[in-house]
C-alpha positions, 0 to 999 in steps of 0.5 A: 054346875058343869063348864065346857072349854073348847080348843083346837079351831082355826083355819085349814085348806081343803083336804086338811085335818083339824082335831077340837077338843072339849074339856069339862069341869065342875059337876062332871059326874052328872054328865051323860053323852057329849057331842059336837054341834056346828052352826054355819051363818044362815043356817040352823046348829045341826049334829056333828057327832055324839058319843055316850058315856060308854062310848057309843058314837052317832055321826052327822050324815055330812061328816060320816067316814071323815070325822072321828069323836072320841071321849077321855073320861078320866080326863072328862074331855071329848075329841073331835078329829076332823079329816078331809076337811070341806069347805062346807065344813065352815062353822063355829063348832059347839061342844055340848053335854047331856046332864043327868041333872039340871041343867040338862043341856050344856053349851060351850062357848064355840070354836070357829073352824074354817076351811078355805077352797 
């Protein structure tokens, strides 16, 4: 199986930046797309950004122009650069890997991002 470990969350003031990392281990050859999702209290989990194995990206509307997802296939790691953070970005951020073999959806444990106004 694939295991995901996130890092880089924390507390930051509005307008600041954070960089999240998600390192995959295990059967990494099976990973296709990787992405970041977030869940704020009382809200559904939503897509933040997603990147395919060849680098095609997709972003949630609320983060376009502020967040950048990237991927290092040699290190089996995906990054999320978050700039110009807003209090509305406060949430638990989860890394997700889409695997070509079962289990098809692998989630990390989540990392808290808190943006103060």
